[in-house]
N, C-alpha and C positions, 0 to 999 in steps of 0.2 A: 822807472822810468825816466832817461827826459832825454830831449828833443831836442840839438842842435845843429842852428843855421849858419855857417860863414857866407853872407851876402857875395864879400869882396873878387870867391874861391868860389862859389858856389858850390860847395860842402853842402852833407846836409852827414846829421850823425846822428843814430837814435842809441843812446847807453843805455844800458840792460840790467848793465849789472851796480852793485854801489861804485859811486869816483874811487881810482884810485889804484881800483883794479889792475892790470895789464895784462898784454893779449901774452900769452904764449908763442900762437901764432894767428898769421892769415892768412885768407884765401878770397879768390875773386870769382863770384857764381855768376856774374856775368859782367858783358864790360858794364864796367866804372863802377859797378860791384861790391865790395870788398868785406866782409861779413870776417869781425875778430873772436878769435878761442881763447879756453885760460886755457891752464895746466891740465885741467879735470874736460879736456872738446867742449864746451857745453860756449854758446856762441857769447862773449860780454858788450859783441857791437857791431853796429849794422851801420855802415859809409856809403856815400851814395853822390861819387864823383858829375860834375854838371846835374845836379837835384834840377832845378828847373828842367831838363827839354825831359826830366824822366815823369817828374810830376808835376808839371805846368808850370803856370802864367801865378794863379789862383788857387794853390794844396788848400788840405788841407785832412785833416787825420783823427780819427776816431779812435777810440782804445776802446774794448769790452771787456767788466772783467767778471774772472766766476773766478768763485771759492773753489780754491786746490781739492782735491778729489783724496 
């Protein structure tokens, strides 16, 4: 997973697939939140527009990884 933030455009992007994988379609799931899907319907990325208004002025990110079952 890769997290990118563009401060000039205030965009947050969570890349969940290998870099270079192209989105087959994008769905708006909430105002300002867009989810990219690959050809198999798997989520490959999430974009948040006006991210500072969504995550606040001092965001933090916690990720818990578990082994696949």
